[in-house]
Structure formats: C-alpha cells, structure tokens
C-alpha positions in Angstrom: -0.4 15.1 -21.8 -0.4 12.5 -19.2 -0.7 8.7 -18.6 -2.2 6.6 -15.8 -0.2 3.8 -14.3 -2.3 1.8 -11.9 -0.2 -0.9 -9.6 -2.3 -4.0 -8.1 0.7 -5.9 -6.7 2.5 -4.6 -3.9 2.0 -4.1 -0.1 1.3 -0.9 1.6 2.6 -1.0 5.3 0.8 1.7 7.3 3.2 2.9 10.4 2.2 4.9 13.4 4.6 8.3 13.3 3.6 10.1 10.2 5.1 13.6 9.7 2.7 16.6 10.5 2.8 18.9 7.7 4.6 21.7 9.3 8.2 22.6 8.5 10.7 23.8 10.9 14.5 25.1 10.4 17.0 22.7 12.0 19.7 24.6 13.6 22.9 24.9 11.4 25.2 21.9 12.0 28.4 22.6 13.4 30.1 19.8 11.5 29.1 18.4 8.0 30.2 15.1 6.3 30.1 14.0 2.9 30.5 10.3 2.5 31.7 8.8 -0.9 30.2 5.4 -0.1 26.8 7.2 -0.6 27.8 7.5 -4.5 27.7 3.9 -6.2 30.1 3.7 -8.8 32.5 6.4 -7.9 36.1 5.8 -6.6 36.9 9.3 -5.1 40.0 11.3 -5.6 40.6 13.9 -2.8 40.9 17.8 -3.8 41.5 18.6 -0.3 43.5 18.1 2.8 42.8 18.7 6.5 43.1 22.3 7.6 42.2 23.6 4.0 39.6 26.6 4.0 36.6 25.7 1.6 33.7 27.7 0.5 30.3 26.1 -0.3 30.7 24.9 -4.0 34.5 24.1 -3.4 35.6 20.6 -4.7 36.3 18.0 -2.1 36.9 15.0 -4.3 36.2 14.0 -7.8 35.7 10.5 -9.8 39.1 8.8 -10.7 37.1 7.5 -13.7 35.6 10.4 -14.8 37.5 13.8 -13.3 34.4 16.2 -14.5 32.4 14.7 -11.8 32.9 16.5 -8.9 31.6 16.4 -5.2 31.2 20.0 -3.8 31.3 21.4 -0.3 27.7 22.0 1.1 29.2 24.8 3.4 32.0 26.7 4.2 34.4 26.3 6.5 37.6 24.1 7.6 38.4 20.5 6.6 38.4 18.9 10.1 38.8 15.2 9.1 39.2 12.9 6.4 38.1 9.3 7.9 39.5 6.3 6.2 38.7 2.7 6.2 40.4 -0.5 5.4 42.9 0.0 2.5 43.0 3.7 3.3 39.3 3.7 1.9 37.9 7.2 2.2 34.9 7.2 4.3 34.0 10.4 5.1 34.9 14.0 4.3 34.3 16.3 7.6 33.9 19.9 7.5 33.7 22.7 10.4 31.1 25.0 9.5 31.5 28.8 9.7 29.1 30.7 11.2 28.2 32.4 7.8 28.5 30.4 4.7 30.0 31.8 1.7 29.5 30.5 -1.6 31.3 30.1 -4.8 29.5 31.7 -7.9 28.7 29.6 -10.8 27.0 32.2 -12.5 23.3 32.3 -12.9 21.7 31.3 -16.1 18.4 30.4 -17.8 18.4 26.9 -18.8 15.7 27.8 -21.7 18.4 29.4 -23.5 21.3 26.9 -23.2 22.2 24.1 -25.3 22.5 20.4 -24.0 26.2 20.8 -23.7 25.8 24.1 -22.0 23.5 22.4 -19.5 25.9 19.6 -18.7 28.8 22.1 -18.3 26.9 23.8 -15.6 25.7 20.6 -13.9 29.2 19.1 -13.9 30.8 22.4 -12.7 28.3 23.3 -10.2 28.5 19.8 -8.5 25.1 18.6 -9.3 25.9 16.0 -11.5 26.2 13.4 -8.5 22.4 13.4 -8.1 21.8 11.9 -11.4 21.7 8.1 -11.3 21.5 5.8 -14.3 19.4 2.5 -14.8 20.5 -0.2 -15.4 22.9 -0.9 -12.6 21.5 1.9 -10.5 24.9 3.8 -10.3 25.6 7.7 -11.2 25.0 8.1 -14.7 27.8 8.6 -17.0 27.9 12.2 -18.5 29.7 10.7 -21.8 26.2 8.6 -22.7 22.8 10.2 -23.5 19.7 8.6 -21.8 16.5 7.5 -24.0 14.6 9.1 -21.2 14.5 10.8 -17.6 12.3 9.8 -14.7 11.6 11.9 -11.9 9.2 10.2 -9.2 7.4 12.7 -7.0 4.9 10.0 -5.6 6.8 8.2 -2.6 4.9 5.1 -1.5 7.4 3.9 1.1 6.3 3.5 4.7 6.4 7.0 6.5 7.6 8.9 3.4 7.3 12.7 3.4 4.9 14.3 0.8 7.1 15.3 -1.9 4.7 18.1 -3.1 4.4 19.7 0.4 8.0 19.5 0.5 8.6 21.4 -2.6 5.7 23.8 -2.2 8.2 26.8 -1.7 10.6 25.7 -4.4 8.1 25.9 -7.4 10.2 28.0 -9.6 13.6 25.8 -8.7 11.9 22.8 -9.5 10.6 23.8 -12.6 14.2 25.1 -13.8 15.5 21.9 -12.7 13.2 20.0 -15.0 13.6 22.2 -18.0 17.4 21.8 -17.5 17.0 17.9 -17.6 14.8 18.4 -20.6 17.4 19.5 -22.7 19.6 16.3 -21.7 17.6 13.9 -23.6 16.1 13.6 -27.0 13.3 11.4 -25.2 10.9 12.6 -22.7 11.3 13.6 -19.0 8.6 11.7 -17.1 7.3 13.1 -13.9 5.1 10.6 -11.6 2.7 12.4 -9.4 0.1 11.1 -7.1 -3.2 9.8 -9.0 -5.2 10.8 -6.2 -4.3 14.3 -5.2 -3.6 17.4 -7.2 -0.8 19.9 -6.7 1.4 22.0 -8.7 3.3 19.2 -9.9 0.2 18.3 -12.3 1.3 21.7 -13.9 4.8 21.5 -14.3 6.0 22.1 -18.1 8.4 20.4 -20.1 7.4 16.7 -18.9 5.1 14.1 -19.5 3.0 13.4 -16.4 2.2 9.8 -15.1 -0.6 9.4 -12.7 0.6 6.6 -10.3 -2.0 5.0 -8.2 -1.7 1.5 -6.0 0.1 -0.2 -3.4 4.0 0.5 -2.7 6.4 -0.1 -4.6 4.1 1.8 -7.1 6.1 5.1 -6.2 9.5 3.1 -7.2 11.0 4.8 -10.2 11.9 1.3 -11.4 8.5 0.1 -11.4 7.5 3.1 -13.2 10.5 2.7 -15.9 9.2 -0.7 -16.2 5.7 0.0 -17.2 6.3 3.1 -19.4 9.7 2.5 -21.1 11.3 -0.5 -20.5 15.1 -1.0 -20.2 16.9 -3.3 -22.9 20.7 -4.1 -23.0 22.9 -1.1 -24.0 20.4 1.3 -23.4 20.2 4.1 -20.9 17.5 5.9 -18.6 18.2 8.6 -16.0 16.7 9.1 -12.8 16.7 12.1 -10.5 15.1 12.7 -6.9 12.4 15.5 -6.9 14.4 17.4 -4.3 17.6 17.1 -6.1 15.6 18.4 -9.1 15.3 21.7 -7.2 18.7 21.8 -6.2 19.8 21.7 -9.9 17.1 24.4 -10.5 18.4 26.8 -8.0 22.0 26.2 -9.3 20.6 27.6 -12.6 18.6 30.5 -10.9 21.1 31.7 -8.2 24.5 30.5 -9.5 25.1 28.7 -6.2 25.6 25.2 -5.1 23.1 24.8 -2.2 21.8 21.2 -1.4 18.8 21.9 0.7 16.5 19.4 2.1 13.5 19.0 3.6 13.8 16.0 5.7 10.7 14.2 7.3 11.6 13.0 10.6 9.0 10.2 11.3 8.2 7.1 13.2 6.8 5.9 16.5 9.9 6.9 18.7 9.7 10.5 17.3 8.1 12.7 20.0 6.5 15.3 17.4 7.0 14.0 13.8 7.3 16.6 11.1 9.6 18.3 8.4 12.8 20.1 8.9 15.1 22.1 6.8 18.6 20.8 6.6 21.7 20.7 4.4 22.9 17.5 2.7 25.6 16.2 5.2 24.4 17.8 8.3 25.3 16.4 11.9 22.1 14.6 13.3 22.9 14.8 16.9 21.2 18.2 17.9 18.2 17.4 15.9 17.9 13.6 17.1 18.2 14.2 20.9 16.0 16.9 21.0 13.1 15.1 19.2 13.1 11.2 19.5 13.2 8.6 22.5 16.8 8.0 22.7 16.2 4.4 24.7 16.1 1.7 22.3 15.7 3.2 19.0 16.9 2.3 15.5 17.7 5.3 13.5 17.5 5.1 9.6 18.8 7.2 7.1 15.9 6.7 4.5 12.9 4.7 5.2 12.4 1.7 7.0 12.6 -0.7 3.9 15.7 0.9 2.1 17.3 2.9 4.4 20.6 2.4 6.5 21.0 2.5 10.0 23.2 5.3 11.6 23.9 6.4 15.1 22.5 9.3 16.8 25.7 11.4 16.1 25.7 10.6 12.4 25.1 12.7 9.3 22.4 12.9 6.8 23.2 10.9 3.7 23.7 12.6 0.4 20.1 12.1 -0.7 18.2 11.2 1.9 15.0 13.3 2.6 13.6 11.0 5.3 15.1 9.9 9.0 13.0 7.1 10.4 13.1 6.0 14.1 11.5 2.9 15.2 12.0 0.5 18.4 14.6 -2.1 18.4 13.3 -5.7 17.7 15.7 -7.1 20.4 13.0 -8.9 22.3 11.5 -12.6 22.0 7.8 -12.9 21.9 6.5 -16.1 23.4 4.0 -18.2 20.9 4.8 -15.3 18.2 3.9 -17.6 15.9 0.1 -17.5 17.1 -2.1 -15.0 15.5 -3.7 -14.0 18.8 -0.7 -12.2 20.3 -2.4 -9.2 21.1 -3.4 -7.8 17.5 0.0 -6.0 17.5 1.5 -7.8 14.5 1.0 -6.7 10.7 1.4 -9.1 7.7 0.3 -9.6 4.3 -1.1 -13.2 5.3 -3.7 -14.3 7.5 -0.8 -15.5 10.0 -1.8 -12.4 12.3 -5.2 -10.6 12.5 -4.1 -7.4 10.4 -6.7 -8.3 7.9 -9.2 -7.7 10.0 -8.4 -3.8 10.2 -6.7 -2.9 6.6 -6.8 1.1 7.8 -5.0 0.2 11.2 -1.4 2.0 11.7 0.9 -0.1 13.5 3.9 0.3 15.6 6.4 -2.0 14.4 10.0 -2.6 15.4 13.1 -4.3 13.7 12.6 -7.9 14.8 12.8 -10.2 12.0 10.4 -12.7 13.6 12.3 -16.0 12.6 15.7 -16.8 11.1 17.2 -17.6 7.8 15.3 -20.6 6.1 15.2 -22.9 3.3 14.8 -20.7 -0.1 11.9 -22.4 -1.7 9.0 -21.8 -4.2 6.2 -20.2 -2.5 4.9 -17.7 -5.0 5.4 -14.9 -2.0 7.5 -12.8 -4.0 5.5 -12.3 -7.1 2.6 -10.8 -5.1 5.0 -7.7 -4.0 6.8 -7.1 -7.1 4.6 -5.4 -10.0 7.0 -6.0 -12.7 7.4 -8.6 -15.4 9.8 -10.9 -14.3 10.7 -13.9 -12.0 12.0 -12.5 -8.8 13.0 -15.9 -7.4 14.5 -17.0 -10.4 16.7 -13.8 -10.9 17.7 -13.8 -7.3 19.1 -17.5 -7.5 20.9 -16.5 -11.1 22.4 -13.3 -9.0 23.5 -15.6 -6.0 25.8 -17.8 -8.2 26.8 -14.8 -10.7 25.2 -16.4 -13.9 25.3 -13.4 -16.1 23.6 -14.9 -19.0 20.8 -16.0 -17.0 20.4 -12.6 -15.2 20.2 -10.8 -18.2 17.6 -13.0 -19.7 15.6 -12.5 -16.3 15.7 -8.9 -16.2 18.5 -7.6 -14.3 18.8 -4.5 -16.5 15.2 -3.2 -15.0 15.7 -3.7 -11.4 17.4 -1.9 -8.5 17.6 -3.2 -4.7 15.1 -0.7 -3.4 12.7 -3.2 -5.9 13.0 -6.1 -3.9 12.7 -4.2 -0.6 9.3 -5.7 0.1 10.8 -9.0 -0.7 13.0 -8.7 2.1 10.2 -7.6 4.5 7.6 -10.2 3.3 9.7 -13.4 2.3 9.5 -16.3 4.8 13.0 -17.3 4.0 14.5 -14.3 5.2 17.1 -13.8 2.6 18.7 -10.3 2.1 17.2 -9.7 -1.5 18.5 -6.1 -1.6 21.9 -7.1 -0.9 22.0 -9.8 -3.3 20.8 -7.6 -6.1 23.3 -5.0 -5.4 26.2 -7.6 -5.5 24.9 -8.9 -8.8 24.8 -5.4 -10.4 28.1 -4.9 -9.2 29.1 -7.8 -11.0 27.3 -6.7 -14.1 28.8 -3.4 -14.4 32.3 -5.0 -13.8 31.7 -7.6 -16.4 29.4 -6.0 -18.8 29.6 -2.4 -18.2 
C-alpha cells in the first residue's frame, strides 16, 4: 500500500559538488568523540572516567531524567579526555581507539519473534534508543510513552544530500530488520517516505506504509510528511528515525552488536572529488578532510548547508550526520551586489538575480548573507517555502515573545527547526528562524511537557 504526497511550495537549491556514487572506506580514526550536545532533551550523567578501558557498546553516559537511556561507545579503546564547558557542562567524551575493535555482545534476536516490551528492552540496552526522535518538540523520544505512528524519511531533498537508497544498498537486510523492530513499537503505522520518481529496494520494504514523495525541498523533511499524513495534536506523539539509524537498529538485532556505521556523503564545491565514505559515528574528520578538500577559505558543515553546524577541520562527525558539506566562506563584498547583472553567479527565488533564466543550472554559493538583519515585516516570502498549513510569520512572532497559547494555536506542535531552514535562506529580514523555533520548543518542553 502506498500514498502519494506532492509538494508544490518550497525551493530546490542546486549546488555544485554532488557526490559521485562511489563508496570508499575512510581510515579508522585514532580518536572518536561523542557529544552530548547532539542529543536534545538529554542531560548526561557520566559512567566513565579518563583512563577507563571500554569496548564498543560500553556505556559512556546515560540520561539523568531517564536512566534506561544509554549512550554507548562506538569503538573500543581508552577514555582519552572528557571536555567540559561552562558550569562543567559535558561537551565531548573522547576515546583513543584500539587497532582492533572489541564489541559487547547484546545477543542476536529476531524482531519478528519479540514483543513490544522485548524490542524496547533491546533498543535501550543496545544503545539505539537515542536514534529515536519525538514530535512534537524534536527531542529524544520518551520510552515510557507510545507513539501513534513512526515516520522514516528515505527521500532527502536538502541541497547536496546523499542518495539514501544508494547509501543503504548493502544493508537491505539490516534496514528491513530495523523496520520490523520499529513496527512492534506502535499500534499505528510505520510510514516510509521514498522518492516518488525513482524505484529502489525501499519500495519493497515490508511492515511499512510507503509514502511516494515528489516536489521541491522541504518535501523530504519528515515534519512536512507528518503534516500531510498524520498531523500532531496536543498530547499526541509521533516518532521519527533517520534511515541509516534504522539499519543500525537492524544490525543490533541481527548481530547483537552496537555498530553505528555511516555512509557519509562528502559534498560541496570545495571538495576535490565528492563521494561517499564508510565511517563510524563520532569519527575524527581531520585525515579525511585534509586529503579531500580545499583547506583555504572553506566552511566545513556537519550536515547539509541549510541545517548543519559549522565544525573545524579537526572536528568530529556528529551523532546522526550522514553528510559533510564544504563550501566557500562568504568573507567578501560584491560592489553593486544588489544588481541582477553581477556575472550570473547568484541564485535567488526571486527575479533579483538572473537565475530564473537557467532553472537547471548548478551554482557555487558561499556563506555570504548578502545583507544585514532588517525589519521583520509582512512580505509573504515565508509562506512560499513552507508547505504546511500554518502561518510561519505569526508563529515566529509568537515564539519570539514566548506566548505559549498563541504558539499552540499557530502550530508549534507540528514544526521543528529544519522546517524553517528555507525561511532562514530566503527571508529578506535575515532573521535566525531556526534558532527562534528551537528556543520556543525548549520553552514548550519546560512549560507544557
């Protein structure tokens, strides 16, 4: 059974630097780092000290609010460093890697033969629970609550995003096992969104309802899919899982090992040869980047160019990232840059540039804001790129003043920061819409729960 979702609003940004469909093995990093700051809604409590020996699958820290939620070591080795910030906030737990990785055995199990409680127990013990996100609020799911549905978006429409079906081509069995396990966790449906214009093994996955998605970005955002298929009301919960994390979950059941493998797309105009790399969660990026990118005047982003976070060349792969984007820094000024006739190198959704004459052209864009923060006025721009039945400007204004009642009425339960990424890009006011929504969601968690 399948359902079609056609998205008309939005904006597809075509950039140079797409990954070639070729997968290389990245060298095993000498140091790995897990960042609790990647896990929204979790206050960590350490289970290790500097100098401790760990195996892959040993507990690094767990959630103070729910101790059954554990974050595990992706590799075996020695705890090298625990980096702290203001008020002793834990920023990273670093592991010096063994030459040969030793794994904790959680026991292989067939998810088809397990009950919901048994699947949950395995996910919690095996360190895979942190991969499950909850809507509303876009935080880690609460294992004590049941979702009305689970969504997996295997169609990524973000700029330079990797091909999900290609990334999972060699993990078909693991992906199916992960889907089967997730199907035991809800009395509703597991919805799998796929590209409506292509055919892959994803169309044949069992225990799911297939959503065939077509249209401009953000058609691939799971929040947009939820909005069109099973909208969230107050008091309801929907879980979301990234497709590569579904495969990690499946491998836990098939092998009994916690092995957070990633097929990461290294993309962008500053990459010498954009392609895919096999890596592990938390790997150090220095060796990979210094060999494959132009180091001068480059911005390295963990994630895609719209929603990712800036990282240094010697940084680490984020907890859930499957894309590393590298584009030029925008540290320059263009004389008469407001004019449309500036070399044809600019891209715009409006006719303030000449890009509308070449709809299929790919652009080499940088991080330049092309202006400063301006008055936040009614223009109708935001509604053009947000394909959801909400009023984005009104919601942002309510969020800026922390008006909980108005935010509820305007749809705060249905959105996440990534749904406002195109507003950050296209709005002439230059406001930080994603940050405003994240702050508002944090207020909702604290005040409403």
